[in-house]
Each structure stands twice: as structure tokens, then as C-alpha cells.
N, C-alpha and C positions, 0 to 999 in steps of 0.2 A: 680591462686589459685582457686580450685573448690568451687562452691557455693552449700551449702547444701539445702535440701528441706525446712528446717525451715527458713533459711535466705531468700530464695525466697518468702516464704509466708509473712515474715516481710516486704520485699520490696514492695510487692503488697499492703500491708495495709498502707504504708506511704503515707500521703496526698501530692498532687501536687498543689492544689489550695485550700486555706482555710482561715478562719478568724483566729484571735489570738489563739494560743495554745502554750503549753510548750513541748519542746523536749530536749533530752540529748545534751550537748555540744559536745559529741564525734561524733555526726552525722553531724557536721557542719565544713566546712573548711573555712579559710580566703578568702577574695576577692583577686584573682590573679591580678586584674586590679587596685588595690588601688594606686592612684597617689601620696599619701603622702609618701615622701622618708625620712623625718626627724621626729624624735620623740621628742615631747614636754614632757620631763620627769615630769615637775611640774604639767602640766595639767593631764597627765596620772595617776600620783600619787593621785591627788584629785579625779579623776573618780574611781580609785580602792577603795579608802576609802569609797566613797559613795555607791558603789555597794556591798562592803563587809558588810555594815550595812543594806542597804535597798533592795539589790538585783537589778536586771535590771528592771527598771520601764517603759522604752520605748522599744517597740518591735524591735527586730532585723529583718530586711527584708532579706529574703533568696530566692534563686531560686533552684528548684530541678535539680540535675544532671541527665543526660540521663541514666547513670548507676553509681553505687558506685565506688569510686576510690580505690586504693590499701590499703588505710588506713581505709576504711570502712565509708567514708563520703558520705552521701546521698544528702547533700545540700551545697551550696556555699553562702557566705555572699554577699548580694547586697548592703546593707547599715547598718553599725553598727559594723565594725571590732574592733574598740576600746572597745566597750561594751562587745563584745564576749571575747576578750583577758582578760579584767578586770574580767569578770565572771569566767573564767578558773583559773586565779591567785587567786581569792577569794574562789576557790573550790566550786562553785555552780554547782550542777550536771545538772540542767536544766535551760533554758532561754526561755522567751516568744518570739515567732516569728510570722511573717506573711509571707506566701509563695506566691511568684509571679513568673509567667513565663516570663523570660527575656532572650534576646539573648546576645551574647558576646558584640556586639556593643552597645546595650542599657545599659548594665552594665558599660562599659567603659565610655560612654558619661555621664551617671548619676554620676559616681564617679568623673570624671573630673569637671563637672559643680558644684556639691555639695561641692567639696573640695575648688574650687575657691570662692564660696559664703561664706564659713566658714572663709576664710582668711588664707593665707600662708606667709611664708617668701618671700620677693620680687623676689628673683632669682627662687625659687621653683614655684611661681606663673607664672613667664615668661615661664618656661619649660612646665608647665601644659597647658597654653594657646596655645603654639606652638604645643603640642601634640594633643590638641583638634582640632586645625585648620588643622593639617596634616591628622588626622583620618577621620574627617567629613568636608572635604573641601566644599562640596556642600551646607552644612547647615551654615558653617562659612567661607565664601569665602574671607572675608577681615576683617580688624579691626573694621570698622564701623558696620558690621553685628554682630560681636562678642559683641561689646559694647551694641547694641540694645537688643540682646537676653540675655545677662548676667547682664545688669543693671550697667555696669561699664563705665566710660567715655572713649572715644577713646584715649584721651591724657594719661590717666592712663594705659591703655592697652599697648600703645606704649612704655611707660616707663618700664613696666614689661618685655616686650619682648626684649627691648634694653639691659637690664641687662644680657640677655643670648647671644644675637647675637653679641653685640659689646664689651662685657666685658671679659677680660682675665679670664680663668678658675680659676687661683690662686686667683684673686681678688674676684671672685664669692664666693669662700670658706670663705672669710673674712666677708661677709655680714651677719649681725645678727639683729633680731628685738629688739626694745627697750622694757623694762619691763613696768609695770604700772606707775612707777615714771619717765619714759622717759630715763632711763639709759640703755646703751648697755654693753654687756660683755667686759671685758678687752681684748685688742688685736683685737677688731672687728670694723667694720665701718657700718654706717646706709645705708638703701636702697637709701636714697636721695643723700648721698655723692657718693655712688657707681654709681648712674645714672649720676652724674656730671662727674665722672671719665671716664665713657663710651664714652664721647665726645673727649677724648684724642686719637688720631689715633694710636700712638705707644704703643703696648701692653706692652713692657718692661717698658716704662715710667709709664704706668698705675700701674704696680706692685710696682714700686718705690714709687709713690705717696700714694697708698693705705697703704703700710707698714709704711710709715712715719706717716700718720694720725693714724693708729692703735696703734703705739708705743708711741705717744705723746698725753696723755690725755688732755693737754691744747689746742690742736688743735680741738676745738669743734665747731659745727654749722657754723657760718659765717666765722670764721677763717679758718676752713678746706676748705670751698668752695672757699675762696680767694686763698688758696694754689693751689687748683685744677685749677682755672682759670689761675693763673700765670704759672703753669706747662704746660698748653696747649698753652698759648700765647707766652711763652718764652722757646721754645724747647731746646735751647742751654744752658740754665742756669741749673746747677746741682740741683737736687731736694733737697739735704740737705741744700744748700745755700738758697733756697726759704723757706724751713722750718725755718731756723734761722731768716730770715727776718720777718716771721709771728710771731715767738716767741718774738722777740724784741719789737713788737708793743703791747704786752700784759702788761697792767698796773696792779699792785697788787690790788686785790679786798679787800676792807675793809668793813666787815659787819657793819651795824648800829644797835644801841640798844637804846630803849627808857628807860630812867632812870631819876629819879629826881636829882636835884642839891644836895640834901642831900645824896642820894645814891652815887653819883659821889665823893663827898668829903670824904665819909666814905671809899670808895674803894681806893681812891688816898692816903689817910693818913694811910691806913692799918688797920683801926678800924673794917672793915669787908672785907672779901675776896670772898664772894659768893653772886651771884644773882640766883634766881630760876625762870625759865621761863616755860610756859606751852607748847610752841612749839619751836622747834629748827630751827633757820633760816639758810639759806645757808651760808656757810663760817664760821659757828661757830665751830671751831675745835681747837685743841691744838696749841699754839703759834700764833694764829690769832691775828691781831691788830684790835681792835674794836673802832668804832667812836661813841661816845655818841651823841644823838640827842639834845645836848645843846652846847653852845659855850664853848668848853673845849678841853683839850688835849686828845689824844687817849689813850686807855688802852689796855694792852696785856693779853691775856688769857693764863693761865697755863695749863688748861685742861677743857674738856667738857664731861659730862657723864650723863646717865639717871638713875633714881632711883624712885621706887614707893613711894608715900607720906607716906605710912605706915611704911617705914624703916627709917624715919627721927627721930633723937634723939635730946636731948637738945644741944649736942655739935654742931650738924649741924645747929640748930637754932642760936646759938651764932656766928657761922661763917658767917651767913647771917645777923648779926647785931641785933639779938633779944635776950632778956635776958633768955628766956626759950622757950620750944616747944609750950606751950599754946599761948604765944604772937605771935609766928610765924603763928600758925593756924588762929588766929584772923586777922592778917594782910593779910594772903592769901585769906580768905573768903571775906574780905573787898575789895580786889583788883579784884578777879575773880568772886565772887558771887557763888551761888549754895551751894552744901554741900561738906563737907570734905570726899573725897573718898580715902581710904588707898590704893586701887588698881591702882589709876591713876598714870601713869608714867610721870614724869616731867624731865626737863633738868637742870642740875646744871652747872652753869658757874663759874669756879674757876679762879680768877684773880691772876696775879703775884704781 
């Protein structure tokens, strides 16, 4: 496509080295060497909301192209792809940038290193480390050199790489990071379990073990690791048989609950059916068997649900063993202190 005189004049005026300035998002293209292959939808959504309200607060680092590409881009992102995409989705016409002169190798190395330092899914981390070592072998000749330059232990680097070199691709696809509460998505396995599975020589057996763990939520943590060890040490034993062995060793968990003897007797006799707790303990769910922390028989829950204090009525107070709502409020403040906050969400334990 021919370049007009006006476009050439615009190109000459575009800066190639400068301090912070604002330019149109239409002049910037994404980083072709971005090593991040998976999208964190939750994180990207939060970034989009922030930029939609406040704009891009941290400059996007770009490098000038030798000549504009077919889509009219004059710059390529060096650092800040997510911020650029969020700004475009938020319909911001311009973004703040800092222009730097960088080679392809510099952009690639910077992207790999910065992505590693920000943290990735274990398998993705392993792929990125291998790519860094492959592209820049003189600078990162071995894992010890990588550990020293990246600030990651050699043992951890070895684990990340092993997730790629020794783990079956189908198993790699099952690996997912835990959320803030330590939970992983349904049908997935953790980095740690995947690393243990990578020590099983037979790839088909790796797949069998990973799928068993991913489809049995009760095979968590130590139980899952024991299954992996047995699958590795007993190669002739079918994996479903090993799974059944692990499941048979699981004893039902009974959550404990602090209550007075008076509360216990009232619940046992049916005079009251409800206890209100500020926090929900693990295992508190419908049909759970609860052990009171007094010498007494266990109680069974009919249901557990949350409710703001402001939604409690006289009927709820009576279910909790109080004559009216005011009496319930007084007892609540005496037990927990502070002020009555109608917005506070509490947990209602409904007993059978």
C-alpha cells in the first residue's frame, strides 16, 4: 500500500526515544514474544474494571518498529500487553507509554524473565524456563545459573522443568493452580501432585493416576501422594484397585462445635433447632454429623446457610431459643462483643 506524503510526515514526527507521553492505542501492536499462553480471566477482569475507572496508571513500555506494519502500528509492546488490551476494551483512545529501543532478543528475554518473576502455572513456568535456556544458552547454561540470575532455587527450577520434560502432555493439561483458599478447579490436579506423577516412568500409567486423582475429590494432599507412590512402586497393580485402597482408609470427618450444655440439651430435646455462628468451620454442611465439645452424643445438621444479621426476625430468634429478636441481639452482643452490624453475614446451623 502506498504511503502518502502526509503519512510520511507523521512518521518522521513520531518519537523513537522519549520520556512518558500519551499516544493512540491504534499505533501500538501486542508483543509477539509474550510467553504467557494462558489467560487468567479473573485477574484480567479485575484489571479491566480498574482501567475502565482510573485509566492506565503505569506506563506501557514500547519499542519503535523499523517501519509501520500493514495495520498501521508504529510501536510494539515491550512490557504491558494486558494493560494495553484492557485499555482497548475499556475504549480508552490513548495510553501512557515510555519508548525504548530494544532488539528482538532483548524483548524475548525480558518477557520470559518478567513473566517468570510474576508467577505462572507450574507447567507454563517449566516451558518458559526451557525456552529461556534454549534461546540464551550462553547466559543460562544450566539450572544453577538460571537459579542465581532469576532468584529461584535450583530445586524449584528442576521441578518446573520436570513437569514438561517427564510428564505426559495429557497430564500437563490437568494441572491447575489453587485459588486463594487453596482449592483447585474440579477435575484438575496440583503442581505438587503432577511433579510426583512425573516420577512414574510409564506415561500411560501417569495418565491413569492423574485422571483417578482428578475425578476423586477425596483423594487430596497426602492421600493423593500415597496413591502416586503406590502406582510407581506397584506397577502391576491396576490403578483403580490402588484408588479403592486409598478411599477405604478415609474415615468420616466430623466437625466439632463449641456449645454450652444448655444449648446441647435444648437442641437434643427440640426446644431449639438453630445455632448462629460467626464463621463457618470446614465440614459444616447439610447432613454433617457434628461432635459437641462436651461429653455428649453427636448431633446431625439438617442444613447450613448464610444470612445477614439484618434479615433476622422474631421467628428466627425463637428457632435459636430466644423469646424475641431483641433477646437474640443482646445474647449475640454479649457473646461476640462489638456492635450489631445488620450487614454482617453469619452462618445458621439448622439441626435435625
